[in-house]
PLY file of the C-alpha trace (Angstrom):
ply
format ascii 1.0
element vertex 463
property float x
property float y
property float z
element edge 462
property int vertex1
property int vertex2
end_header
74.29 66.04 129.45
74.27 69.83 129.75
74.24 71.64 126.39
77.41 73.56 125.69
77.00 77.25 124.89
79.23 80.18 124.06
80.10 82.23 127.15
78.94 85.85 127.57
82.33 87.31 128.48
82.70 90.50 126.43
82.28 94.01 127.86
81.68 97.38 126.17
85.41 98.02 125.82
86.06 94.49 124.57
83.60 94.95 121.69
84.83 98.44 120.83
88.49 97.42 120.73
87.77 94.22 118.80
86.23 96.28 115.98
88.58 99.26 116.18
91.70 97.09 116.33
90.47 95.12 113.32
90.05 98.26 111.22
93.29 99.96 112.32
95.55 97.21 111.08
98.73 97.43 109.00
97.22 99.30 106.04
97.62 102.81 107.50
101.37 102.18 107.83
102.08 100.64 104.44
99.52 102.32 102.15
99.40 105.98 103.24
102.00 107.05 100.68
99.98 105.42 97.89
96.86 107.33 98.92
98.58 110.69 98.49
100.71 109.93 95.40
97.68 108.49 93.57
95.05 111.06 94.54
96.84 114.03 96.13
96.41 115.12 99.76
92.85 116.45 99.37
91.98 113.74 96.85
92.86 111.12 99.48
90.72 112.94 102.04
87.76 113.03 99.63
88.20 109.31 98.90
88.04 108.53 102.62
85.02 110.77 103.11
83.15 108.93 100.31
84.39 105.52 101.42
83.66 106.36 105.05
80.09 107.27 104.05
79.70 103.83 102.43
81.05 102.08 105.51
78.82 104.10 107.85
75.75 103.25 105.70
76.62 99.56 105.81
77.49 99.89 109.50
74.04 101.31 110.28
72.48 98.26 108.61
74.63 96.01 110.76
73.93 98.04 113.91
70.16 97.64 113.57
70.32 93.95 112.68
72.90 93.10 115.36
70.77 94.70 118.08
67.66 92.90 116.78
69.39 89.51 116.38
72.43 89.28 118.67
73.31 85.81 117.44
76.68 84.26 116.68
77.53 84.43 112.99
76.10 87.91 112.30
75.45 88.02 108.53
74.58 84.33 108.57
71.65 84.96 110.90
70.33 88.14 109.21
70.38 86.80 105.65
68.90 83.46 106.76
65.93 85.21 108.36
65.35 87.57 105.43
66.29 85.57 102.32
66.54 81.91 103.32
69.24 79.29 103.70
70.67 79.44 100.16
71.40 83.18 100.22
72.62 82.86 103.80
75.16 80.27 102.68
76.46 82.52 99.88
76.75 85.57 102.16
78.35 83.59 105.00
80.86 81.88 102.72
81.72 85.23 101.09
82.38 87.03 104.39
84.41 84.03 105.57
86.64 84.50 102.50
87.12 88.10 103.63
87.99 87.08 107.19
90.30 84.26 106.13
92.00 86.62 103.67
92.82 89.12 106.42
94.04 86.40 108.80
96.33 84.95 106.12
97.36 88.46 104.97
98.67 89.24 108.46
100.72 86.02 108.49
102.50 87.33 105.38
102.60 90.95 106.62
104.42 90.10 109.87
107.66 88.83 108.29
107.38 91.65 105.71
107.60 94.16 108.56
110.71 92.43 109.88
112.27 93.13 106.46
112.12 96.85 107.28
113.44 96.46 110.82
116.18 93.93 109.99
117.23 94.16 106.32
119.04 91.17 104.79
118.21 88.79 107.64
116.67 86.13 105.38
118.24 82.68 105.13
117.33 79.18 103.98
116.15 79.73 100.38
113.09 77.57 99.53
111.69 78.69 96.16
110.68 81.69 94.04
107.04 82.70 93.49
106.08 85.58 91.16
109.67 86.84 91.20
110.03 86.85 94.99
112.42 84.49 96.80
110.84 82.66 99.75
113.21 81.88 102.66
112.71 79.46 105.55
113.28 81.91 108.43
110.90 84.41 106.74
108.20 81.71 106.57
108.80 80.65 110.18
108.22 84.18 111.52
104.76 84.29 109.93
103.88 80.70 110.80
104.97 80.95 114.45
103.03 84.22 114.77
99.95 82.41 113.42
100.47 79.59 115.90
100.59 81.99 118.86
97.47 83.97 117.81
95.59 80.73 117.15
96.52 79.34 120.56
95.34 82.49 122.38
91.97 82.29 120.61
91.75 78.55 121.22
91.98 78.90 125.03
89.34 81.63 125.36
87.69 84.71 123.87
88.34 86.85 126.95
92.10 86.26 126.70
91.95 87.26 123.02
89.95 90.39 123.95
92.56 91.46 126.54
95.31 91.04 123.90
93.20 93.13 121.52
92.73 95.98 124.00
96.43 96.27 124.83
97.60 96.36 121.21
94.77 98.63 119.99
95.73 101.21 122.62
99.30 100.93 121.33
98.15 101.66 117.74
96.11 104.68 118.87
99.00 106.07 120.94
101.47 105.80 118.03
98.94 107.22 115.57
98.29 110.21 117.83
102.02 110.98 118.02
102.08 111.18 114.21
98.85 113.21 114.01
99.81 115.78 116.67
103.40 115.86 115.46
102.22 116.78 111.96
99.83 119.42 113.35
102.62 121.24 115.19
105.70 120.38 113.13
104.32 119.69 109.64
104.67 121.97 106.60
101.33 122.97 104.96
103.27 123.48 101.72
103.80 119.73 101.52
100.07 119.26 100.91
100.47 120.55 97.36
99.38 119.24 94.91
95.96 118.83 96.47
94.72 116.59 93.64
96.50 114.03 91.43
94.77 112.20 88.59
91.36 113.80 89.17
88.42 111.42 89.60
90.57 108.45 88.54
93.03 109.12 91.38
90.24 109.36 93.94
88.78 106.10 92.58
92.13 104.33 92.98
92.12 105.14 96.70
88.40 104.50 97.05
88.66 100.85 96.00
91.02 100.23 98.94
88.38 101.27 101.46
86.44 97.98 101.89
89.60 96.11 102.87
90.82 98.90 105.17
87.53 99.19 107.04
86.47 95.57 107.24
86.41 94.70 110.93
83.44 96.55 112.42
81.40 93.49 111.38
83.31 91.40 113.92
80.96 92.90 116.54
77.89 91.11 115.10
79.86 87.85 114.93
80.41 87.83 118.70
77.16 89.57 119.74
75.96 86.37 121.41
79.08 86.45 123.60
78.59 90.09 124.68
77.35 90.79 128.19
75.58 94.12 127.60
72.19 95.55 126.47
71.24 94.86 122.84
70.95 98.54 121.89
74.52 99.10 123.11
75.78 96.60 120.51
74.52 98.80 117.67
75.81 101.99 119.28
79.31 100.57 119.79
79.43 99.41 116.18
78.74 102.92 114.85
81.19 104.48 117.33
83.93 102.11 116.12
83.28 102.87 112.43
83.20 106.65 112.95
86.40 106.53 115.01
88.19 104.56 112.29
87.08 107.01 109.57
88.45 109.95 111.61
91.71 108.08 112.29
92.34 107.34 108.60
91.53 110.90 107.57
93.93 112.26 110.19
96.72 109.87 109.16
96.34 110.85 105.47
96.66 114.53 106.41
99.50 113.82 108.85
101.59 112.02 106.23
100.80 114.77 103.70
102.06 117.42 106.14
105.15 115.40 107.03
106.54 114.57 103.58
106.85 116.58 100.37
106.05 114.94 96.99
109.71 114.04 96.32
110.04 112.36 99.73
106.76 110.52 99.21
108.00 109.18 95.89
111.03 107.60 97.59
109.28 106.41 100.76
109.11 102.67 101.53
106.76 103.10 104.48
105.37 106.62 104.17
103.81 106.79 107.65
107.09 105.75 109.30
109.13 108.05 107.08
106.79 110.96 107.87
107.14 110.30 111.60
110.94 110.21 111.28
110.98 113.41 109.22
108.65 115.32 111.56
110.73 114.55 114.65
114.04 114.39 112.73
114.73 110.99 114.30
114.87 107.46 112.93
113.84 106.23 116.38
110.38 107.73 115.88
110.11 105.94 112.53
110.89 102.66 114.31
108.25 103.45 116.96
105.65 103.88 114.24
106.60 100.55 112.66
106.06 98.91 116.07
102.60 100.49 116.01
102.12 98.78 112.65
103.14 95.45 114.19
100.47 96.02 116.84
98.00 96.61 113.98
98.94 93.29 112.41
98.24 91.51 115.68
94.88 93.21 116.29
93.57 92.52 112.78
94.83 88.95 112.90
93.18 88.38 116.26
89.84 89.92 115.24
89.47 87.96 112.05
90.28 84.61 113.56
87.54 85.46 116.08
85.06 86.61 113.40
85.81 83.90 110.85
85.61 81.08 113.38
82.19 82.30 114.58
80.77 82.36 111.04
82.02 78.82 110.37
80.60 77.71 113.73
77.18 79.26 112.94
77.13 77.66 109.46
77.90 74.25 110.96
75.13 74.67 113.55
72.70 75.43 110.69
73.72 72.28 108.80
75.55 74.22 106.07
79.00 72.86 106.94
80.17 69.57 108.49
79.43 69.25 112.22
83.21 69.27 112.86
83.21 73.07 112.44
80.47 73.42 115.06
82.33 71.75 117.92
82.79 73.78 121.11
85.82 72.96 123.22
84.59 71.20 126.40
86.85 73.28 128.67
87.35 76.62 126.93
83.88 76.91 125.30
85.41 78.23 122.07
84.66 77.01 118.50
88.02 75.27 118.62
87.92 73.38 115.31
86.91 76.48 113.33
89.73 78.41 115.02
92.19 75.64 114.10
91.00 75.68 110.47
91.70 79.41 110.03
94.88 79.15 112.08
96.28 76.40 109.84
95.53 78.43 106.70
97.36 81.38 108.31
100.37 79.17 109.09
100.55 78.03 105.45
100.12 81.49 103.86
103.78 82.63 104.26
104.84 79.76 101.98
103.45 81.85 99.07
105.90 84.71 99.76
105.37 88.46 99.84
103.59 88.55 96.47
100.62 86.92 98.19
99.91 90.18 100.06
98.23 91.86 97.07
96.49 88.68 95.90
94.95 88.05 99.32
93.78 91.67 99.72
91.98 91.77 96.37
90.39 88.31 96.58
89.20 88.94 100.13
87.87 92.40 99.27
85.43 90.90 96.77
84.07 88.49 99.37
83.59 91.35 101.84
81.52 93.57 99.52
79.40 90.60 98.37
78.49 89.98 102.01
77.74 93.68 102.52
75.36 93.55 99.54
73.40 90.66 101.08
73.23 92.34 104.48
71.86 95.54 102.91
69.28 93.52 100.96
68.31 91.67 104.16
67.96 94.97 106.00
65.46 96.21 103.37
63.53 92.92 103.20
63.19 92.64 106.99
61.92 96.23 107.22
59.09 95.15 104.87
58.49 91.55 106.02
59.05 92.03 109.77
58.11 95.63 110.64
57.03 94.47 114.10
60.43 92.92 114.93
62.02 94.48 117.97
64.90 96.75 116.92
66.62 98.22 120.00
68.89 100.25 117.69
67.05 101.69 114.69
68.85 103.21 111.69
66.36 105.98 110.73
62.61 105.60 110.27
62.86 104.77 106.56
65.12 102.07 105.06
67.16 104.77 103.24
70.48 103.52 104.63
69.66 100.04 103.36
69.15 101.30 99.81
72.30 103.44 99.95
74.36 100.50 101.21
72.84 98.23 98.55
73.71 100.54 95.65
77.18 101.36 96.95
77.99 97.70 97.65
76.89 96.70 94.15
79.07 99.46 92.73
82.07 98.14 94.62
81.42 94.56 93.43
81.52 95.78 89.81
84.93 97.41 90.41
86.54 94.00 90.92
85.66 92.68 87.47
87.87 92.82 84.33
88.38 96.27 82.86
87.72 98.06 86.14
90.27 99.86 88.40
90.32 97.10 91.02
89.90 94.13 88.69
91.29 90.89 90.08
94.74 89.89 88.80
94.88 86.89 86.48
95.64 84.10 87.27
96.56 84.30 90.99
93.59 86.20 92.42
91.02 84.51 90.21
92.46 81.12 91.24
91.98 82.06 94.92
88.38 83.16 94.33
87.65 80.14 92.11
89.17 77.70 94.63
87.12 79.16 97.50
83.98 79.14 95.31
84.45 75.48 94.33
84.97 74.45 97.95
81.83 76.40 98.84
79.92 74.77 95.97
80.79 71.34 97.38
79.46 72.26 100.84
76.41 73.96 99.25
75.46 70.79 97.37
75.93 68.75 100.54
73.64 71.17 102.37
70.92 70.82 99.69
71.19 67.03 99.82
70.87 67.08 103.59
67.81 69.34 103.39
66.20 67.09 100.75
66.83 63.94 102.77
65.41 65.58 105.88
62.24 66.57 104.00
61.85 63.04 102.59
62.30 61.54 106.04
59.67 63.90 107.49
57.24 63.05 104.65
57.69 59.32 105.26
57.03 59.74 108.99
53.82 61.65 108.26
52.71 59.00 105.78
53.14 56.29 108.43
0 1
1 2
2 3
3 4
4 5
5 6
6 7
7 8
8 9
9 10
10 11
11 12
12 13
13 14
14 15
15 16
16 17
17 18
18 19
19 20
20 21
21 22
22 23
23 24
24 25
25 26
26 27
27 28
28 29
29 30
30 31
31 32
32 33
33 34
34 35
35 36
36 37
37 38
38 39
39 40
40 41
41 42
42 43
43 44
44 45
45 46
46 47
47 48
48 49
49 50
50 51
51 52
52 53
53 54
54 55
55 56
56 57
57 58
58 59
59 60
60 61
61 62
62 63
63 64
64 65
65 66
66 67
67 68
68 69
69 70
70 71
71 72
72 73
73 74
74 75
75 76
76 77
77 78
78 79
79 80
80 81
81 82
82 83
83 84
84 85
85 86
86 87
87 88
88 89
89 90
90 91
91 92
92 93
93 94
94 95
95 96
96 97
97 98
98 99
99 100
100 101
101 102
102 103
103 104
104 105
105 106
106 107
107 108
108 109
109 110
110 111
111 112
112 113
113 114
114 115
115 116
116 117
117 118
118 119
119 120
120 121
121 122
122 123
123 124
124 125
125 126
126 127
127 128
128 129
129 130
130 131
131 132
132 133
133 134
134 135
135 136
136 137
137 138
138 139
139 140
140 141
141 142
142 143
143 144
144 145
145 146
146 147
147 148
148 149
149 150
150 151
151 152
152 153
153 154
154 155
155 156
156 157
157 158
158 159
159 160
160 161
161 162
162 163
163 164
164 165
165 166
166 167
167 168
168 169
169 170
170 171
171 172
172 173
173 174
174 175
175 176
176 177
177 178
178 179
179 180
180 181
181 182
182 183
183 184
184 185
185 186
186 187
187 188
188 189
189 190
190 191
191 192
192 193
193 194
194 195
195 196
196 197
197 198
198 199
199 200
200 201
201 202
202 203
203 204
204 205
205 206
206 207
207 208
208 209
209 210
210 211
211 212
212 213
213 214
214 215
215 216
216 217
217 218
218 219
219 220
220 221
221 222
222 223
223 224
224 225
225 226
226 227
227 228
228 229
229 230
230 231
231 232
232 233
233 234
234 235
235 236
236 237
237 238
238 239
239 240
240 241
241 242
242 243
243 244
244 245
245 246
246 247
247 248
248 249
249 250
250 251
251 252
252 253
253 254
254 255
255 256
256 257
257 258
258 259
259 260
260 261
261 262
262 263
263 264
264 265
265 266
266 267
267 268
268 269
269 270
270 271
271 272
272 273
273 274
274 275
275 276
276 277
277 278
278 279
279 280
280 281
281 282
282 283
283 284
284 285
285 286
286 287
287 288
288 289
289 290
290 291
291 292
292 293
293 294
294 295
295 296
296 297
297 298
298 299
299 300
300 301
301 302
302 303
303 304
304 305
305 306
306 307
307 308
308 309
309 310
310 311
311 312
312 313
313 314
314 315
315 316
316 317
317 318
318 319
319 320
320 321
321 322
322 323
323 324
324 325
325 326
326 327
327 328
328 329
329 330
330 331
331 332
332 333
333 334
334 335
335 336
336 337
337 338
338 339
339 340
340 341
341 342
342 343
343 344
344 345
345 346
346 347
347 348
348 349
349 350
350 351
351 352
352 353
353 354
354 355
355 356
356 357
357 358
358 359
359 360
360 361
361 362
362 363
363 364
364 365
365 366
366 367
367 368
368 369
369 370
370 371
371 372
372 373
373 374
374 375
375 376
376 377
377 378
378 379
379 380
380 381
381 382
382 383
383 384
384 385
385 386
386 387
387 388
388 389
389 390
390 391
391 392
392 393
393 394
394 395
395 396
396 397
397 398
398 399
399 400
400 401
401 402
402 403
403 404
404 405
405 406
406 407
407 408
408 409
409 410
410 411
411 412
412 413
413 414
414 415
415 416
416 417
417 418
418 419
419 420
420 421
421 422
422 423
423 424
424 425
425 426
426 427
427 428
428 429
429 430
430 431
431 432
432 433
433 434
434 435
435 436
436 437
437 438
438 439
439 440
440 441
441 442
442 443
443 444
444 445
445 446
446 447
447 448
448 449
449 450
450 451
451 452
452 453
453 454
454 455
455 456
456 457
457 458
458 459
459 460
460 461
461 462
């Protein structure tokens, strides 16, 4: 029987838009007002410059490793080669938490957007969670959206990539209308005050960066399915990260030019309100919200792709049950892993809108833990495997590895009690604890399987 393999179906543009669409999600629509009110217009810009530097440092680590090891699973492969199976499991399980968190976040974000477009449409009261009433039709919007995105990914990666390209172009077009509109119609006086809250304000915005920029690492997850030279994989990754940094900086300035402090204080969706104010038309505000809907779809799509590939790679390495490693006989997609993330996305809206913040914070911790392991692997492989072919090389020295390592560790610390981004008790800690316990179960099973395999090999040698 012929061995089933993942298909090489992705082009340059497919990879670029997968990463860019993942990073330009819903956050730039819903959070832009918070950036400016917490840090000031220039404070927000400085936060994105610092955060962008972190992401570029981490991205350079990924770019070198992805070009050297274009294997499905990305982080899973790099950490396994540098630090062994145990660390690879921890890093892979952590990044999967990040991917699953974004996929489930979008299932809650979609009906939340409808709240702005169609106020008071909710019906069929179910229950109340953390002070928010959950309604049946609200849940169905998120769950049906999850079903559609899951189905598209189930029947083929190329179909998902085409969807990604169309909606990413839509985000960029809407964002450019806001950016150029603010450049020609905005009021520079609105940028005052430049700073709010000093270093503390900048820090408040800075801790949002890992969640906003997660997505470039989808490129390494699907590198094995890319039909292009290995060096190009690393180049496209850095292009996507740099483009996203510029986009976020421009949006922060655009919103700052479009709304004065009083208007920002009353804004529900600052980016949409700024667009409406700049063009003096509510229609333009609605157009921007549609751009946000496109962002929800692109992030959702990317992280089902990325998360399913990590789970598939872990199963192929014996870290997870073989069920996760099944390729569909017709579509050649990791169908069971896609279904697993899709089902979690369909269930997420049952938690109500309050789950948005919980999912973001819990997932953010998983993301920076994975970044830490990738940076450490980058440094170790530079020392242990200097002869390894690296079509894309991030500087002669491992300086970007050390920078990414220190910055990632700093971000991890920010999530602990007493810090600005500390996880909320009990909801977010329950999410992290539940994911950790499930991972611990699979980790123990992996160790048992490894032990039994060694014993079997020893017995065969003895005979």
